[in-house]
N, C-alpha and C positions, 0 to 999 in steps of 0.2 A: 730614167735619170735620178729620180728621187732615191731608188735603191742604192745607186752608186754613191750618192751623197751620204746617205746613212751609213754605208760601209766605211767611208773615209772618216766620218765623225767618230766611229767606234774604234777604228784601228790605227789611225794616225795620231801621234802624240804631240807633233809640232803645233804649238798654240796659234801661231800665225796662219798656218794652213787651215786649221780648224775654224779660226775666226772668218777667214775668207769663204770657206764652205758654208758656214752658217749664214753669211750675208747673201751668198748666191741662193740658198734655199729660201730665205725670207723674201727675195725678189720673185722667185718662182711662185711661192704661196700667195703673194700679192696679186700677181697676174692671173692666178687661178680663180680669184674671187670674181663675183658677178660683174662688178664695175670694170675690172680689167678685161674680162672676156668681151664685154660690150664694146669697149674701145677698140679692141682688136678686130672685132667683127665690122667695125666702121672703116677699117683699112688704115688705122693709125700705126705708125712704126712702133715696134716693141718698146724701144727706149722712151719714146714719148708717152706711150700708154702706161708704162711702169712709173714714170715720173708723176703722171696724173694720179695714179692709184695711191702712191706713197704720199702725195700731197694731201689727198682726201683723208688718209688714215691719220696723218699728223694733225690735220685741221680738227678732226673730231676730238682727238685727245687734248688739244689746246682749248677746245670749246667746253670740254668737261672741266678744265681748270677755271675758265671764265665763269661757269656757273657757281663754282666754289667761291670765287671772287665776289660775284654778285650777292651770294648768300652772306658773306662776311660783311660786305657794305651795308646790306639791309640790317642785319642783326646788330651791328655796332653803330648804326646811324651815321655812317660816314658819308661824305659828299665827294664824288669823283667827277672831274671834268676832263674829257679828252678832246682836244682841238685838232682837227685835220685841215691842213693847208697844203697848197701845192699848185702848180700850174694846171690849166684845163687838161682833162683827160689823163691825169697822173695816177688815177686809181683810188681816189679818196673814197668815193661812194661804194665801190666794190669791196674795199677793206672794211668799212663800217658795216656793211651787210654781213660779212663773215664774223665780225665781233658780235653782232647782235642776234643772228638768226636762231640761236638756241637759248637765248636768255629769256627770263620771265618778262613779258612785255609790260607788266604793271610796274616794273622796277627800274626801267631805263627809258630814255627818250632820245630821239635823233632830232636835232634842231638844224634846219636848213632854211634860213630866212630869205624872203624875196627882197627886192630893192625896197628901201624905206618909203613909207607913205608920206604925203605932205606934212602931216602931223608929226610923224616920227623924225622927219628931216629937220624940224624945229626944235627937237628935244636935245637934251644932253646926249652926246653921241653914243655912250655906252648903255643908255637907259633901256633900249629894246632888247639888248643882250642880257642884261641883268635879270629881266623878267623870266629868263629861261635857265638860270643857274640851277644846279642840282639842289634838291631838297634833301634832308637827312634820309639816308637809306637808299639813295638813288644815284645812278650813273647817267650822265648826259654826254652825248657825242655831238660835237659841233661840226657839221659839214660846211666848212668855212666859218669865219667868226668876225670879230671886231677887226681882225687884220685885213679886212677888205680896204680899210682906209690906209694901210701901209703900202699896198701894191696896186690893186685893181682901180681904186678911185683916182689916185694921182696919175697913173698911166693913161687912163681913158678920160681924164678931165672932169670926174665926178665930184671933186673937192677942190677947194682953193689951196694955195701954198700955205696960207696961215692955218687952215683946218688941219692940213697934213702935219705941220710942224707942232702944232698943239697936241695932236694925238701921240706923236712920237715921244713927246716929253711926258705925257700922262700915263701911257700904258704900263711902263714898269712899275710905277707907284700903285696903280690900280691892281695889277696882278699881285704885287706884294701884299696888298691889303686883303685880297681874296684868299691868298694862301695863308696869311697870318690868322685869318678867321676860321681856318680848318679845311678849306677845299683842297683836295689832292688834284693837281692840275698837271696835265701832260700835253705838250705842244709838238705835234708832228708836222714836218715838212716832207711831202712826198716828191721825190726828185726824179725827173724824167728828161730824157735827151730830146732835142729838137726833132731828130729823125723819127724817134718813137712816137712823139706827139703827133707828128704829120701822118704817120701810119694809122694811129687810132682815129684821127679825124676822118681819114678816108674810110675806115671801116664803119664809122657812124653814118657817113653820107650814104653808104651802100646798104646798110642794114635798116630796114623800116622799123625794126623794134628799138633801134637806138637813135633814130633821127631826132627824137625829142630832146636828146642831150645837147644838140647843137644850138648855139645861141649866136647872135651877131658879134658878141664879144669874143666867143671862141674862134670865129672866122678871122678875127684880126690878130689872134695870139701868135701865130707864126711871124707875121710882119712886125709885131711889136716885141719880138723875143728879146732883143738886146736892152730895150728900155724896161722891160719886166725884170731882166737880170739885175739891172742897176738898182732898182727899188727893193728887189729881194735881198740883195747884199746890204743895203742900208738898214733893212728891217732886221736882219741877223745881227749886224754890228751894234745896233742901238737898243734892241729889245731882248737879246740873249743875256740872261743873268744867271747867277749861281742858284737862285731860288726858283727860276722859271726858265730853264734852258730850252733851246730848240733841239729837237731830235730829228736828224735827217734820215729818211728812209729811201734808199735807192730802189726805185719802183719801175724800171724798164721790164723787169720780170714781175708780173702782177702777183703770181702765186707766192713767190719768195717774200715780196713785200708784205703780203697779208700775214703770212706765218710769223715773220720776224717782228712785225709791229705788235702782234698779239703777244709774242714772247716778251717784248720789252715791257708792256703794261704789266704782265703777270710777274716779271722779275722785280719791277719797281715798287709794287704794293705788297705789304707784308700780311697777306690774307691767310687765314687759318687752313691748314691741310696741304699747303703747297709742297711740303717736304715729301708728301706721298705721291707726287705727280709721276705718271708713267711716261713722261716725255721730258726731254731737256727744255728748260725754261729760259736758257741764257740766249739772247739774240746773237746772230752772226755779226761780228764787228765789221765785216766787209760790206754789210747791207745796211745795218743800223749804227749810226754814229752820233755822238754828241757834237754839236757845232763847235768848231774853233776856226780861227782865221785861216788856217792852213788846211782845212778839210777839203778832201777830194770830192767835188760834186760833179754830177753829170749834166746839170742844168745851169 
């Protein structure tokens, strides 16, 4: 088959036909690689195996760009904060893993704070988060953040109405101060449908390697879906600003969400060498969108 494709490429002048032939050959080459053959050996359908191989190839190329970005941040003493929010099982942790797995571990941190201690509960609400803000030359990834008070805490009764309202009034001003001080901040909301969340919860229950991810709050997430939606919309309406916008990532498809969120970060920050990237750095607008009131969301 490869010989036939080569013959067509040499003798057919129609550009569209040649383009399609080259695309077919690229797919065949991808499946011929070790990872593609391994997937086929496991009995996966050709289309699914091909998609996985192409995802892995794109991911590696994007991770090369993330290394360039990290070097630029370090050399220029920049401070980058990427916040990941979303419903339970939306894919936040998996995305963070793909962001960080090839970075220099001495120049980034992942912050996933437990519930506040008695001492922390009596402090200024933002205090425990401020302790983890990026230092010069560092990228910090927040796996959930101060926005717990915007959704999780009021939904499950972990804060008073007064505490909630105080937070909602303060957070835009605090974020403005952080950005004004030089922090590059990106806020992601990973958006997942109710049906997909239920499917992922079931997978966690059945997989002993993932059961640790289930919490009592997770088990109530489906029942509290509409209440969470209400507070989510309030959060968007009151904390989406021109200087600190919410970026919505449709994440029913985990692989697409990972690739496109990485693309967004790379496209957003003017790091050195991005013009030499061997992959498209512009996120798919059908997957990554800046919030606005008429945004089409799946959750």
